[in-house]
C-alpha positions as CSV (number, residue, x, y, z in Angstrom):
1,X,5.3,-24.9,16.7
2,X,8.4,-23.1,17.8
3,X,10.2,-20.3,15.9
4,X,12.7,-22.4,13.9
5,X,12.4,-20.8,10.5
6,X,12.7,-17.0,10.1
7,X,11.0,-17.1,6.7
8,X,8.0,-18.9,8.1
9,X,7.7,-16.2,10.8
10,X,7.9,-13.5,8.3
11,X,5.1,-15.1,6.3
12,X,3.0,-15.4,9.4
13,X,3.6,-11.8,10.3
14,X,2.3,-10.6,6.9
15,X,-0.8,-12.6,7.5
16,X,-1.2,-11.0,10.9
17,X,-1.0,-7.5,9.3
18,X,-4.1,-8.3,7.3
19,X,-5.9,-9.5,10.5
20,X,-5.6,-6.0,11.9
21,X,-8.0,-4.6,9.3
22,X,-11.7,-5.1,8.4
23,X,-13.5,-7.3,7.7
24,X,-11.4,-9.7,9.8
25,X,-12.8,-10.4,13.2
26,X,-10.7,-12.6,15.4
27,X,-11.0,-13.2,19.1
28,X,-8.1,-14.7,21.1
29,X,-8.9,-17.6,23.3
30,X,-8.3,-16.8,27.0
31,X,-5.9,-19.8,27.3
32,X,-3.8,-18.3,24.4
33,X,-4.1,-14.8,25.8
34,X,-2.6,-16.0,29.1
35,X,0.5,-17.4,27.3
36,X,1.3,-14.1,25.5
37,X,2.6,-12.1,28.4
38,X,2.2,-8.8,26.5
39,X,3.8,-5.7,27.9
40,X,1.8,-3.2,29.8
41,X,3.5,-0.5,27.8
42,X,4.0,-0.2,24.0
43,X,7.7,-1.2,24.0
44,X,9.3,-3.9,21.9
45,X,7.8,-7.3,22.3
46,X,9.6,-10.4,21.0
47,X,7.1,-13.1,19.8
48,X,8.1,-16.5,21.3
49,X,6.1,-18.9,19.2
50,X,4.9,-18.8,15.6
51,X,1.4,-19.8,16.6
52,X,1.3,-16.7,18.8
53,X,2.0,-14.2,15.9
54,X,-1.7,-13.5,15.0
55,X,-3.0,-13.6,18.6
56,X,-0.2,-11.3,19.8
57,X,-1.1,-8.8,17.0
58,X,-4.8,-8.9,17.8
59,X,-4.3,-8.5,21.5
60,X,-1.7,-5.7,21.0
61,X,-4.3,-3.9,18.9
62,X,-7.0,-4.4,21.5
63,X,-4.8,-3.0,24.3
64,X,-2.6,-0.4,22.6
65,X,-4.2,0.2,19.2
66,X,-3.4,-0.8,15.7
67,X,-0.4,1.5,15.4
68,X,1.5,-0.2,18.2
69,X,0.4,-3.6,17.0
70,X,2.0,-2.8,13.6
71,X,5.2,-1.5,15.3
72,X,5.4,-4.8,17.2
73,X,5.0,-6.9,14.0
74,X,7.5,-4.7,12.2
75,X,10.1,-5.2,15.0
76,X,9.7,-8.9,14.8
77,X,9.7,-8.9,11.0
78,X,13.0,-7.1,10.8
79,X,14.4,-9.3,13.6
80,X,13.7,-12.4,11.5
81,X,15.2,-10.7,8.5
82,X,18.4,-10.3,10.5
83,X,18.3,-14.0,11.4
84,X,18.1,-15.1,7.7
85,X,14.5,-14.4,6.6
86,X,14.5,-13.7,2.9
87,X,11.6,-11.3,2.7
88,X,12.6,-7.6,2.4
89,X,11.3,-5.2,5.0
90,X,9.9,-3.2,2.1
91,X,7.3,-5.9,1.6
92,X,6.0,-5.3,5.2
93,X,5.6,-1.6,4.5
94,X,3.9,-2.2,1.2
95,X,1.4,-4.6,2.8
96,X,0.6,-2.2,5.6
97,X,0.1,0.7,3.1
98,X,-2.1,-1.5,0.9
99,X,-4.3,-2.3,4.0
100,X,-4.3,1.3,5.3
101,X,-5.5,2.7,1.9
102,X,-8.2,0.1,1.5
103,X,-9.4,0.8,5.0
104,X,-9.4,4.5,4.4
105,X,-11.3,4.3,1.2
106,X,-14.0,1.7,2.0
107,X,-16.3,1.0,4.9
108,X,-17.0,-2.8,5.3
109,X,-20.1,-3.9,7.1
110,X,-19.0,-6.7,9.5
111,X,-22.4,-8.4,9.4
112,X,-23.5,-8.2,5.7
113,X,-20.1,-7.8,4.1
114,X,-21.3,-4.8,2.1
115,X,-18.7,-2.4,1.0
116,X,-19.3,1.4,0.8
117,X,-17.0,4.3,0.0
118,X,-15.6,5.9,3.2
119,X,-12.9,8.5,2.5
120,X,-11.4,7.7,-1.0
121,X,-9.9,11.2,-1.3
122,X,-7.8,10.7,1.9
123,X,-6.8,7.3,0.6
124,X,-5.5,8.7,-2.7
125,X,-3.5,11.4,-0.9
126,X,-2.0,8.9,1.5
127,X,-1.2,6.4,-1.3
128,X,0.6,9.0,-3.3
129,X,2.6,10.3,-0.4
130,X,3.8,6.7,0.4
131,X,4.5,5.8,-3.2
132,X,6.5,9.0,-3.8
133,X,8.6,8.3,-0.7
134,X,8.9,4.6,-1.7
135,X,10.3,5.5,-5.1
136,X,12.7,8.1,-3.6
137,X,14.1,5.5,-1.2
138,X,14.3,2.7,-3.9
139,X,15.4,4.0,-7.3
140,X,18.7,5.8,-8.1
141,X,17.0,9.0,-9.0
142,X,20.1,11.1,-8.0
143,X,21.9,9.6,-11.0
144,X,19.7,11.6,-13.3
145,X,18.9,14.9,-11.6
146,X,21.3,17.3,-9.8
147,X,19.0,18.5,-6.9
148,X,17.7,16.9,-3.8
149,X,14.0,17.3,-4.1
150,X,12.6,15.2,-7.0
151,X,8.9,15.6,-7.8
152,X,6.6,12.6,-7.8
153,X,6.2,13.0,-11.5
154,X,9.9,13.0,-12.1
155,X,10.3,9.9,-9.9
156,X,7.6,8.1,-11.9
157,X,9.4,8.9,-15.1
158,X,12.9,7.9,-13.9
159,X,11.4,4.6,-12.8
160,X,10.9,3.6,-16.4
161,X,14.4,4.6,-17.7
162,X,16.2,1.7,-19.3
163,X,19.0,2.0,-16.7
164,X,16.4,1.8,-13.9
165,X,13.6,-0.5,-15.2
166,X,11.7,-0.3,-11.9
167,X,8.2,0.4,-13.3
168,X,6.7,-0.6,-16.6
169,X,5.4,2.1,-19.0
170,X,1.8,1.1,-18.1
171,X,2.6,1.4,-14.4
172,X,4.0,4.8,-14.9
173,X,0.9,5.9,-16.7
174,X,-1.2,4.5,-13.9
175,X,1.0,6.4,-11.4
176,X,0.5,9.7,-13.3
177,X,-3.3,9.0,-13.3
178,X,-3.3,8.7,-9.6
179,X,-1.1,11.7,-9.2
180,X,-3.5,13.9,-11.3
181,X,-6.4,12.8,-9.1
182,X,-4.3,13.5,-6.0
183,X,-3.5,17.0,-7.1
184,X,-7.2,17.8,-7.3
185,X,-8.3,16.3,-4.0
186,X,-5.3,17.6,-2.1
187,X,-5.5,21.2,-3.2
188,X,-9.3,21.8,-3.2
189,X,-11.9,21.5,-0.5
190,X,-14.5,18.8,-0.9
191,X,-16.9,21.5,-2.2
192,X,-14.5,22.6,-4.9
193,X,-13.1,19.3,-6.2
194,X,-13.5,19.3,-9.9
195,X,-13.1,15.5,-10.5
196,X,-16.1,13.2,-10.0
197,X,-16.4,10.8,-7.1
198,X,-16.0,7.9,-9.5
199,X,-12.7,9.3,-10.6
200,X,-11.5,9.5,-7.0
201,X,-12.5,5.8,-6.5
202,X,-10.7,4.9,-9.7
203,X,-7.6,6.6,-8.2
204,X,-7.9,4.4,-5.1
205,X,-8.1,1.2,-7.1
206,X,-5.2,2.3,-9.4
207,X,-3.1,3.0,-6.3
208,X,-3.7,-0.3,-4.7
209,X,-2.9,-2.0,-8.0
210,X,0.5,-0.3,-8.0
211,X,1.2,-1.4,-4.4
212,X,0.1,-5.0,-5.2
213,X,2.4,-5.1,-8.2
214,X,5.3,-4.1,-6.1
215,X,4.5,-6.8,-3.6
216,X,4.4,-9.3,-6.4
217,X,7.8,-8.1,-7.7
218,X,9.3,-9.1,-4.4
219,X,7.5,-12.5,-4.5
220,X,9.7,-14.2,-7.0
221,X,9.8,-17.4,-4.9
222,X,6.1,-17.5,-4.3
223,X,6.7,-17.0,-0.6
224,X,4.0,-14.4,0.1
225,X,0.3,-14.2,0.7
226,X,-0.2,-11.5,-1.9
227,X,-3.5,-9.6,-2.2
228,X,-5.4,-11.0,-5.1
229,X,-7.7,-8.2,-6.1
230,X,-5.6,-7.1,-9.1
231,X,-4.2,-10.5,-10.1
232,X,-6.2,-10.7,-13.3
233,X,-6.7,-7.0,-14.0
234,X,-5.6,-5.5,-17.2
235,X,-4.5,-2.0,-16.1
236,X,-5.0,-0.6,-19.6
237,X,-8.6,-1.6,-19.6
238,X,-9.4,-1.1,-15.9
239,X,-7.8,2.3,-15.3
240,X,-6.3,4.0,-18.4
241,X,-9.1,3.3,-20.9
242,X,-11.7,4.0,-18.2
243,X,-10.1,7.5,-17.7
244,X,-10.1,8.1,-21.4
245,X,-13.6,6.8,-22.2
246,X,-15.6,7.7,-19.2
247,X,-13.9,10.9,-18.1
248,X,-12.6,12.2,-21.4
249,X,-9.0,12.4,-20.2
250,X,-6.0,11.7,-22.5
251,X,-2.4,10.8,-21.7
252,X,0.3,13.0,-23.4
253,X,3.0,10.4,-24.2
254,X,5.6,13.1,-25.1
255,X,5.2,15.2,-21.9
256,X,4.1,12.2,-19.8
257,X,1.1,13.6,-18.0
258,X,-2.7,13.4,-18.2
259,X,-4.6,16.1,-19.9
260,X,-7.8,16.3,-18.1
261,X,-11.1,17.9,-18.9
262,X,-11.8,19.6,-15.6
263,X,-8.5,21.3,-14.7
264,X,-5.4,22.4,-16.5
265,X,-2.4,20.7,-15.0
266,X,1.1,22.0,-15.5
267,X,3.5,19.1,-16.1
268,X,6.3,18.7,-13.6
């Protein structure tokens, strides 16, 4: 099947992204590998056939590592966007971040399929760093503040202003929950962290929920293969009520931050 539809290629590239992460194990047939003609270096590589998208990504990862495989996919994703593909480049970045955070947080046994925590603290830190930059690049925050360095907390709050309407109030509260957990794991050593391991895992799941919701927001036409983990999740019950009932935290609606039991957080 030749590359005749930029949208179809974009969809296939998003599927290829997920193939670069566990538990996916794909091997490229030698006959297909011979057709790819991948570069010996990590320069730009233009995919010539839609059926070669996934094999090219897998082989690029095998030869040059996942980072360069993702760069190759992103180059082709943007190329198809320029040729008329309707999926925003932001969706590619959101999908990669979703996979990266999940890969950081959990270790999946290729044989049994069992899932164990890996490094959820690093996943929470990475997720917040990405989401903060994502909001800064996406919402018109400079219409509401007169300096050039908005905090993550301020960006979350501005996202729910009537004039912006980018996040729901529930999503803002979920974002502040992840931010509170990030502040603990980012500023304390693993011996000194004051939040429980379960709270950190909750932060990971809440972060992937926010990323998935953003991907869904771009998927108005049902064009994407969206992660399904959070499709039927009630964030109030799964994240907010859990923080309140299991950890004894409470959300201050007036000041828009979480009052936690273990540390005193100064609102931003």
